[in-house]
DSSP file (Angstrom, degrees, kcal/mol; ACC not computed):
  #  RESIDUE AA STRUCTURE BP1 BP2  ACC     N-H-->O    O-->H-N    N-H-->O    O-->H-N    TCO  KAPPA ALPHA  PHI   PSI    X-CA   Y-CA   Z-CA
    1    1 A X              0   0    0      0, 0.0    19,-0.7     0, 0.0     2,-0.4   0.000 360.0 360.0 360.0 131.7   -0.1   -0.1    0.1
    2    2 A X  E     -A   19   0A   0     17,-0.2     2,-0.3    18,-0.1    17,-0.2  -0.867 360.0-173.6-111.9 142.2    1.4    3.4   -1.0
    3    3 A X  E     -A   18   0A   0     15,-1.8    15,-3.4    -2,-0.4     2,-0.6  -0.745  36.2 -81.9-119.8 172.5    0.8    6.6    0.8
    4    4 A X  E     -A   17   0A   0     -2,-0.3     2,-0.4    13,-0.2    13,-0.2  -0.722  36.6-163.1 -88.8 124.0    1.7   10.2   -0.2
    5    5 A X  E     -A   16   0A   0     11,-2.9    11,-2.1    -2,-0.6     2,-0.5  -0.820   5.9-157.5 -94.7 139.0    5.2   11.4    0.6
    6    6 A X  E     -A   15   0A   0     -2,-0.4     2,-0.6     9,-0.2     9,-0.2  -0.981   5.9-168.4-117.2 118.2    5.7   15.1    0.6
    7    7 A X  E     -A   14   0A   0      7,-2.5     7,-2.0    -2,-0.5     2,-0.5  -0.927  15.5-139.2-106.5 124.9    9.1   16.4    0.1
    8    8 A X  E     -A   13   0A   0     -2,-0.6    91,-0.3     5,-0.2     5,-0.2  -0.715  21.7-160.0 -90.3 129.5    9.8   20.0    0.7
    9    9 A X        -     0   0    0      3,-2.2     3,-0.4    -2,-0.5    89,-0.2  -0.243  37.2 -92.8 -93.4 176.0   12.1   21.5   -1.8
   10   10 A X  S    S+     0   0    0     87,-1.5     2,-0.4     1,-0.3    88,-0.1   0.916 125.5  20.5 -63.6 -36.0   14.3   24.7   -1.7
   11   11 A X  S    S-     0   0    0     86,-0.3    -1,-0.3     0, 0.0     2,-0.1  -0.896 133.4 -26.5-131.1 109.2   11.3   26.4   -3.2
   12   12 A X  S    S-     0   0    0     -2,-0.4    -3,-2.2    -3,-0.4     2,-0.3  -0.474  73.0 -95.5  91.6-163.5    7.9   24.6   -2.8
   13   13 A X  E     -A    8   0A   0     -5,-0.2     2,-0.3    -2,-0.1    -5,-0.2  -0.947  16.3-145.9-151.3 168.6    7.1   21.0   -2.3
   14   14 A X  E     -A    7   0A   0     -7,-2.0    -7,-2.5    -2,-0.3     2,-0.4  -1.000   8.8-162.5-140.0 137.8    6.1   17.9   -4.2
   15   15 A X  E     +A    6   0A   0     -2,-0.3     2,-0.3    -9,-0.2    -9,-0.2  -0.950  20.2 157.8-123.5 145.1    3.8   14.9   -3.0
   16   16 A X  E     -A    5   0A   0    -11,-2.1   -11,-2.9    -2,-0.4     2,-0.5  -0.951  48.1 -83.2-156.2 163.7    3.7   11.4   -4.7
   17   17 A X  E     +A    4   0A   0     -2,-0.3     2,-0.4   -13,-0.2    47,-0.3  -0.645  53.5 165.8 -80.4 130.4    2.8    8.0   -3.9
   18   18 A X  E     -A    3   0A   0    -15,-3.4   -15,-1.8    -2,-0.5     2,-0.1  -0.999  30.2-125.7-142.0 135.2    5.5    6.1   -2.0
   19   19 A X  E  >  -A    2   0A   0     -2,-0.4     4,-2.1   -17,-0.2   -17,-0.2  -0.474  20.2-124.7 -82.9 156.4    5.5    2.8    0.0
   20   20 A X  H  > S+     0   0    0    -19,-0.7     4,-2.5     2,-0.2     5,-0.2   0.940 111.9  57.0 -61.6 -45.7    6.7    2.6    3.5
   21   21 A X  H  > S+     0   0    0      1,-0.2     4,-2.2     2,-0.2     3,-0.2   0.954 108.9  45.2 -47.1 -54.6    9.2   -0.1    2.5
   22   22 A X  H  > S+     0   0    0      1,-0.2     4,-2.7     2,-0.2    -1,-0.2   0.887 110.1  55.1 -57.6 -38.9   10.7    2.2    0.0
   23   23 A X  H  X S+     0   0    0     -4,-2.1     4,-2.0     1,-0.2    -1,-0.2   0.882 107.8  49.2 -53.9 -46.0   10.7    5.0    2.6
   24   24 A X  H  X S+     0   0    0     -4,-2.5     4,-2.7     2,-0.2    -1,-0.2   0.867 110.1  51.0 -72.2 -35.0   12.7    2.8    5.0
   25   25 A X  H  X S+     0   0    0     -4,-2.2     4,-2.6    -5,-0.2    -2,-0.2   0.963 112.3  46.8 -67.2 -46.2   15.3    1.8    2.2
   26   26 A X  H  X S+     0   0    0     -4,-2.7     4,-1.8     2,-0.2    -2,-0.2   0.826 109.7  53.8 -60.1 -31.4   15.8    5.5    1.4
   27   27 A X  H  X S+     0   0    0     -4,-2.0     4,-2.5     2,-0.2     5,-0.2   0.945 110.1  47.8 -61.9 -49.5   16.1    6.3    5.1
   28   28 A X  H  X S+     0   0    0     -4,-2.7     4,-2.2     1,-0.2    -2,-0.2   0.922 110.8  49.2 -64.0 -38.1   18.8    3.7    5.4
   29   29 A X  H  X S+     0   0    0     -4,-2.6     4,-1.9     1,-0.2    -1,-0.2   0.884 112.1  50.8 -69.2 -29.1   20.7    5.1    2.2
   30   30 A X  H  X S+     0   0    0     -4,-1.8     4,-2.5     2,-0.2    -2,-0.2   0.925 107.1  53.0 -64.9 -45.4   20.5    8.6    3.8
   31   31 A X  H  X S+     0   0    0     -4,-2.5     4,-2.0     1,-0.2    -2,-0.2   0.891 111.0  47.9 -60.2 -42.9   21.9    7.3    7.0
   32   32 A X  H  X S+     0   0    0     -4,-2.2     4,-2.0    -5,-0.2    -1,-0.2   0.916 110.0  50.9 -56.0 -49.0   24.8    5.9    5.0
   33   33 A X  H  X S+     0   0    0     -4,-1.9     4,-3.0     1,-0.2    -2,-0.2   0.875 107.8  53.8 -63.7 -39.5   25.3    9.1    3.1
   34   34 A X  H  X S+     0   0    0     -4,-2.5     4,-2.2     1,-0.2    -1,-0.2   0.919 106.5  51.3 -58.1 -45.0   25.4   11.0    6.5
   35   35 A X  H  X S+     0   0    0     -4,-2.0     4,-2.4     2,-0.2    -1,-0.2   0.939 112.3  47.8 -54.8 -47.7   28.1    8.7    7.7
   36   36 A X  H  X S+     0   0    0     -4,-2.0     4,-2.2     1,-0.2    -2,-0.2   0.952 111.0  50.1 -63.4 -49.9   30.0    9.5    4.4
   37   37 A X  H  X S+     0   0    0     -4,-3.0     4,-2.1     1,-0.2    -1,-0.2   0.835 110.4  49.8 -52.1 -38.9   29.4   13.3    4.8
   38   38 A X  H  X S+     0   0    0     -4,-2.2     4,-0.9    -5,-0.2    -1,-0.2   0.872 108.9  54.0 -76.2 -34.3   30.7   13.1    8.4
   39   39 A X  H  < S+     0   0    0     -4,-2.4     3,-0.3     1,-0.2    -2,-0.2   0.897 111.1  45.1 -63.3 -39.4   33.8   11.2    7.2
   40   40 A X  H  < S+     0   0    0     -4,-2.2    -2,-0.2     1,-0.2    -1,-0.2   0.913 110.9  52.7 -72.9 -41.5   34.6   13.9    4.7
   41   41 A X  H  < S+     0   0    0     -4,-2.1     2,-0.8     1,-0.2    -1,-0.2   0.636 103.2  59.4 -72.5 -12.6   34.0   16.7    7.1
   42   42 A X  S  < S-     0   0    0     -4,-0.9    -1,-0.2    -3,-0.3     2,-0.2  -0.765  74.4-176.0-116.4  85.5   36.5   15.4    9.8
   43   43 A X        -     0   0    0     -2,-0.8     3,-0.1     1,-0.1    -3,-0.1  -0.522  29.9-126.5 -76.9 148.8   39.8   15.2    8.0
   44   44 A X  S    S+     0   0    0      1,-0.2     2,-0.3    -2,-0.2    -1,-0.1   0.957  85.3   5.8 -69.2 -48.3   42.6   13.7    9.9
   45   45 A X  S >  S-     0   0    0     -3,-0.0     3,-2.4     4,-0.0    -1,-0.2  -0.969  87.1 -93.2-133.9 152.9   45.1   16.5    9.5
   46   46 A X  T 3  S+     0   0    0     -2,-0.3     3,-0.1     1,-0.3    -2,-0.0  -0.291 115.5  19.5 -56.3 141.4   45.0   20.1    7.9
   47   47 A X  T 3  S+     0   0    0      1,-0.3    -1,-0.3    -3,-0.0     2,-0.2   0.260  95.4 125.0  87.8 -14.7   46.1   19.8    4.3
   48   48 A X    <   -     0   0    0     -3,-2.4     2,-0.5     1,-0.1    -1,-0.3  -0.490  65.2-117.3 -86.9 155.8   45.5   16.0    4.1
   49   49 A X        -     0   0    0     -2,-0.2    -5,-0.1    -3,-0.1    -1,-0.1  -0.733  27.8-128.0 -91.4 127.8   43.4   14.7    1.4
   50   50 A X        -     0   0    0     -2,-0.5     2,-0.3     1,-0.1   -10,-0.1  -0.389  29.0 -99.5 -76.0 156.4   40.3   13.0    2.6
   51   51 A X        -     0   0    0    -12,-0.2     2,-0.1     1,-0.1    -1,-0.1  -0.588  47.1-110.3 -71.0 130.4   39.3    9.5    1.3
   52   52 A X        -     0   0    0     -2,-0.3     2,-0.3     1,-0.1    -1,-0.1  -0.389  34.6-143.7 -56.6 131.2   36.7    9.9   -1.5
   53   53 A X        -     0   0    0     -2,-0.1    20,-0.3     1,-0.1     2,-0.2  -0.661  19.7 -97.3 -96.3 154.4   33.3    8.7   -0.4
   54   54 A X        -     0   0    0     -2,-0.3    18,-0.3    18,-0.1   -18,-0.1  -0.499  37.1-120.3 -68.4 142.0   30.7    7.0   -2.5
   55   55 A X        -     0   0    0     -2,-0.2     2,-0.6    16,-0.1    16,-0.2  -0.375  24.2-116.7 -76.1 159.9   27.8    9.1   -3.9
   56   56 A X  E     +B   70   0B   0     14,-2.4    14,-1.8    -2,-0.1     2,-0.3  -0.907  36.1 174.2 -99.6 123.3   24.2    8.2   -3.0
   57   57 A X  E     +B   69   0B   0     -2,-0.6     2,-0.3    12,-0.2    12,-0.2  -0.784   8.9 177.7-130.5  86.5   22.4    7.1   -6.1
   58   58 A X  E     -B   68   0B   0     10,-2.7    10,-2.3    -2,-0.3     2,-0.4  -0.736   4.2-175.4 -95.2 143.2   18.9    6.0   -4.9
   59   59 A X  E     +B   67   0B   0     -2,-0.3     2,-0.4     8,-0.2     8,-0.2  -0.998   6.7 178.9-133.6 134.4   16.3    4.8   -7.4
   60   60 A X  E     -B   66   0B   0      6,-2.8     6,-2.7    -2,-0.4     2,-0.4  -0.997   7.0-168.0-137.0 141.9   12.6    3.8   -6.9
   61   61 A X  E     +B   65   0B   0     -2,-0.4     4,-0.2     4,-0.2     2,-0.1  -0.972  39.1 110.2-125.6 110.3   10.2    2.7   -9.5
   62   62 A X  S    S-     0   0    0      2,-2.8   -44,-0.1    -2,-0.4    -2,-0.0  -0.284  96.2 -24.7-141.1-125.1    6.5    2.4   -8.5
   63   63 A X  S    S+     0   0    0    -46,-0.2     2,-0.3    -2,-0.1   -45,-0.1   0.706 142.1  25.2 -68.0 -17.9    3.6    4.7   -9.7
   64   64 A X  S    S-     0   0    0    -47,-0.3    -2,-2.8    25,-0.1     2,-0.6  -0.862  84.1-120.5-131.8 161.2    6.5    7.3  -10.2
   65   65 A X  E     -BC  61  88B   0     23,-2.9    23,-2.4    -2,-0.3     2,-0.4  -0.975  31.9-170.6-108.2 124.4   10.2    7.0  -10.8
   66   66 A X  E     +BC  60  87B   0     -6,-2.7    -6,-2.8    -2,-0.6     2,-0.4  -0.966   9.4 179.9-115.8 128.7   12.3    8.7   -8.1
   67   67 A X  E     -BC  59  86B   0     19,-2.7    19,-2.2    -2,-0.4     2,-0.5  -0.994   3.1-174.1-123.7 127.2   15.9    9.3   -8.3
   68   68 A X  E     -BC  58  85B   0    -10,-2.3   -10,-2.7    -2,-0.4     2,-0.4  -0.986   9.5-177.2-124.1 131.5   17.9   11.0   -5.4
   69   69 A X  E     +BC  57  84B   0     15,-1.8    15,-2.8    -2,-0.5     2,-0.3  -0.976   8.5 165.4-133.2 135.7   21.6   11.8   -6.1
   70   70 A X  E     -B   56   0B   0    -14,-1.8   -14,-2.4    -2,-0.4     2,-0.7  -0.879  24.8-152.7-156.0 124.1   24.3   13.3   -3.7
   71   71 A X    >   -     0   0    0     -2,-0.3     3,-1.1   -16,-0.2     4,-0.3  -0.861   8.6-165.4 -96.7 115.3   28.0   13.5   -3.9
   72   72 A X  G >  S+     0   0    0     -2,-0.7     3,-0.6   -18,-0.3    -1,-0.1   0.687  80.8  71.8 -73.4 -14.9   29.2   13.7   -0.3
   73   73 A X  G 3  S+     0   0    0    -20,-0.3    -1,-0.2     1,-0.2   -23,-0.1   0.640  94.0  54.0 -75.1  -8.1   32.7   14.8   -1.4
   74   74 A X  G <  S+     0   0    0     -3,-1.1     2,-0.3     0, 0.0    -1,-0.2   0.582  94.6  82.2-100.7 -19.3   31.5   18.3   -2.5
   75   75 A X    <   -     0   0    0     -3,-0.6     3,-0.1    -4,-0.3     6,-0.1  -0.708  62.3-152.2-100.3 139.9   29.8   19.3    0.9
   76   76 A X  S    S+     0   0    0     -2,-0.3     2,-0.3     1,-0.2    -1,-0.1   0.932  81.6   2.3 -70.5 -44.0   31.5   20.7    4.0
   77   77 A X  S >> S-     0   0    0    -37,-0.1     4,-1.0   -36,-0.0     3,-0.7  -0.898  73.1-108.3-141.5 160.2   29.0   19.3    6.4
   78   78 A X  T 34 S+     0   0    0     -2,-0.3    23,-0.2     1,-0.2    22,-0.1   0.730 119.2  57.7 -67.1 -13.1   25.9   17.1    6.4
   79   79 A X  T 34 S+     0   0    0      1,-0.2    -1,-0.2    21,-0.1    22,-0.2   0.766 104.9  47.3 -86.6 -23.8   24.0   20.2    7.1
   80   80 A X  T <4 S+     0   0    0     -3,-0.7    -1,-0.2    19,-0.1    -2,-0.2   0.641  89.4 113.1 -84.2 -18.0   25.1   22.0    4.1
   81   81 A X     <  -     0   0    0     -4,-1.0    19,-2.4    18,-0.1    20,-0.4  -0.224  43.6-167.5 -67.0 141.8   24.4   19.0    1.6
   82   82 A X  E     - D   0  99B   0     17,-0.3     2,-0.3   -11,-0.1    17,-0.2  -0.916   9.1-141.9-119.3 152.2   21.8   19.2   -1.0
   83   83 A X  E     - D   0  98B   0     15,-3.2    15,-2.0    -2,-0.3     2,-0.6  -0.889  10.4-131.1-117.1 158.0   20.4   16.4   -3.1
   84   84 A X  E     -CD  69  97B   0    -15,-2.8   -15,-1.8    -2,-0.3     2,-0.5  -0.858  28.6-167.6-101.1 121.8   19.4   16.3   -6.7
   85   85 A X  E     -CD  68  96B   0     11,-3.1    11,-2.6    -2,-0.6     2,-0.5  -0.941  11.2-172.9-119.0 134.4   15.9   14.8   -7.1
   86   86 A X  E     +CD  67  95B   0    -19,-2.2   -19,-2.7    -2,-0.5     2,-0.4  -0.993   8.1 177.0-119.8 129.1   14.4   13.7  -10.3
   87   87 A X  E     +CD  66  94B   0      7,-2.6     7,-2.8    -2,-0.5     2,-0.3  -0.993  10.8 160.5-134.4 124.3   10.7   12.5  -10.2
   88   88 A X  E     +CD  65  93B   0    -23,-2.4   -23,-2.9    -2,-0.4     5,-0.2  -0.925  16.4 173.1-140.3 162.4    8.8   11.5  -13.3
   89   89 A X        -     0   0    0      3,-2.5   -25,-0.1    -2,-0.3   -26,-0.0  -0.636  60.9 -69.5-140.5-153.3    5.7    9.6  -14.5
   90   90 A X  S    S+     0   0    0     -2,-0.2     3,-0.1     1,-0.1   -26,-0.0   0.710 130.0  35.3 -75.7 -21.3    4.2    9.3  -18.0
   91   91 A X  S    S+     0   0    0      1,-0.2     2,-0.3     0, 0.0    -1,-0.1   0.700 120.2  20.3-112.5 -22.8    3.0   12.9  -18.1
   92   92 A X        -     0   0    0      2,-0.0    -3,-2.5     0, 0.0     2,-0.4  -0.986  50.1-158.9-151.0 152.0    5.6   15.2  -16.3
   93   93 A X  E     -D   88   0B   0     -2,-0.3     2,-0.5    -5,-0.2    -5,-0.2  -0.999  11.7-172.1-134.1 131.1    9.3   15.1  -15.2
   94   94 A X  E     -D   87   0B   0     -7,-2.8    -7,-2.6    -2,-0.4     2,-0.5  -0.986   4.3-177.6-127.0 132.0   10.6   17.4  -12.4
   95   95 A X  E     +D   86   0B   0     -2,-0.5     2,-0.2    -9,-0.2    -9,-0.2  -0.990  26.7 128.6-132.9 124.1   14.3   17.7  -11.6
   96   96 A X  E     -D   85   0B   0    -11,-2.6   -11,-3.1    -2,-0.5     2,-0.3  -0.824  46.7-101.3-152.7-171.8   15.3   20.0   -8.6
   97   97 A X  E     -D   84   0B   0    -13,-0.2   -87,-1.5    -2,-0.2     2,-0.3  -0.940  24.4-173.0-131.7 162.4   17.2   20.0   -5.5
   98   98 A X  E     -D   83   0B   0    -15,-2.0   -15,-3.2    -2,-0.3     2,-0.2  -0.952  34.9 -98.7-143.7 153.0   16.5   19.7   -1.7
   99   99 A X  E  >  -D   82   0B   0    -91,-0.3     4,-1.8    -2,-0.3   -17,-0.3  -0.586  31.3-134.8 -73.5 147.8   18.4   20.1    1.5
  100  100 A X  H  > S+     0   0    0    -19,-2.4     4,-1.9    -2,-0.2     5,-0.2   0.852 103.4  52.8 -66.5 -41.1   19.4   16.7    2.7
  101  101 A X  H  > S+     0   0    0    -20,-0.4     4,-2.3   -22,-0.2    -1,-0.2   0.892 109.1  51.8 -67.5 -36.3   18.3   17.4    6.3
  102  102 A X  H  > S+     0   0    0      1,-0.2     4,-3.1     2,-0.2    -2,-0.2   0.952 107.1  50.0 -61.5 -47.5   14.9   18.4    5.1
  103  103 A X  H  X S+     0   0    0     -4,-1.8     4,-2.3     1,-0.2    -1,-0.2   0.895 111.8  50.7 -59.0 -38.9   14.4   15.3    3.0
  104  104 A X  H  X S+     0   0    0     -4,-1.9     4,-2.7     2,-0.2    -1,-0.2   0.913 109.9  49.3 -63.9 -41.5   15.4   13.2    6.2
  105  105 A X  H  X S+     0   0    0     -4,-2.3     4,-3.0     2,-0.2     5,-0.3   0.971 111.3  50.4 -64.3 -49.6   13.0   15.1    8.3
  106  106 A X  H  X S+     0   0    0     -4,-3.1     4,-2.4     1,-0.2    -2,-0.2   0.895 111.1  48.3 -51.7 -46.5   10.3   14.5    5.7
  107  107 A X  H  X S+     0   0    0     -4,-2.3     4,-2.5     2,-0.2    -1,-0.2   0.919 110.0  49.9 -48.6 -55.3   11.0   10.9    5.5
  108  108 A X  H  X S+     0   0    0     -4,-2.7     4,-2.0     1,-0.2    -2,-0.2   0.907 112.8  49.3 -66.7 -37.1   11.0   10.5    9.3
  109  109 A X  H  X S+     0   0    0     -4,-3.0     4,-2.0    -5,-0.2    -1,-0.2   0.913 109.6  50.6 -60.1 -43.0    7.6   12.3    9.4
  110  110 A X  H  X S+     0   0    0     -4,-2.4     4,-1.5    -5,-0.3    -2,-0.2   0.916 110.2  49.6 -59.1 -44.9    6.1   10.2    6.6
  111  111 A X  H  X S+     0   0    0     -4,-2.5     4,-1.1     2,-0.2    -1,-0.2   0.845 109.2  52.7 -67.4 -31.3    7.1    6.9    8.4
  112  112 A X  H  < S+     0   0    0     -4,-2.0    -1,-0.2     1,-0.2     3,-0.2   0.901 111.1  47.9 -68.5 -34.8    5.6    8.2   11.7
  113  113 A X  H  < S+     0   0    0     -4,-2.0    -1,-0.2     1,-0.2    -2,-0.2   0.808 114.8  43.1 -77.4 -24.0    2.4    8.8    9.9
  114  114 A X  H  <        0   0    0     -4,-1.5    -1,-0.2     1,-0.2    -2,-0.2   0.575 360.0 360.0 -91.2 -10.5    2.2    5.5    8.2
  115  115 A X     <        0   0    0     -4,-1.1    -1,-0.2    -3,-0.2    -2,-0.1   0.403 360.0 360.0 -90.6 360.0    3.2    3.4   11.2
């Protein structure tokens, strides 16, 4: 059963059908991304090169296609990070960005509501 997930974007918001199982998978992927962002932001010594971290490339196909991408190597902290979101169906395609922390909060709220 799918419920509506609302993602708050930099400007505006978007709602779409999303399953709780997919939301938990995305939540787990975001948790891993947060760990990567923390690893990048805490360099061992000044001037030392941080170990490159793997990007988040999440894809979901249901009533809509959702793709979320984030390269943790370009953001100074998890709080500064933004994700690129692509959402499409047979009639429309939306590509935009959102703050990572906001997407995480939106997912947590969605999972609380469907539980």
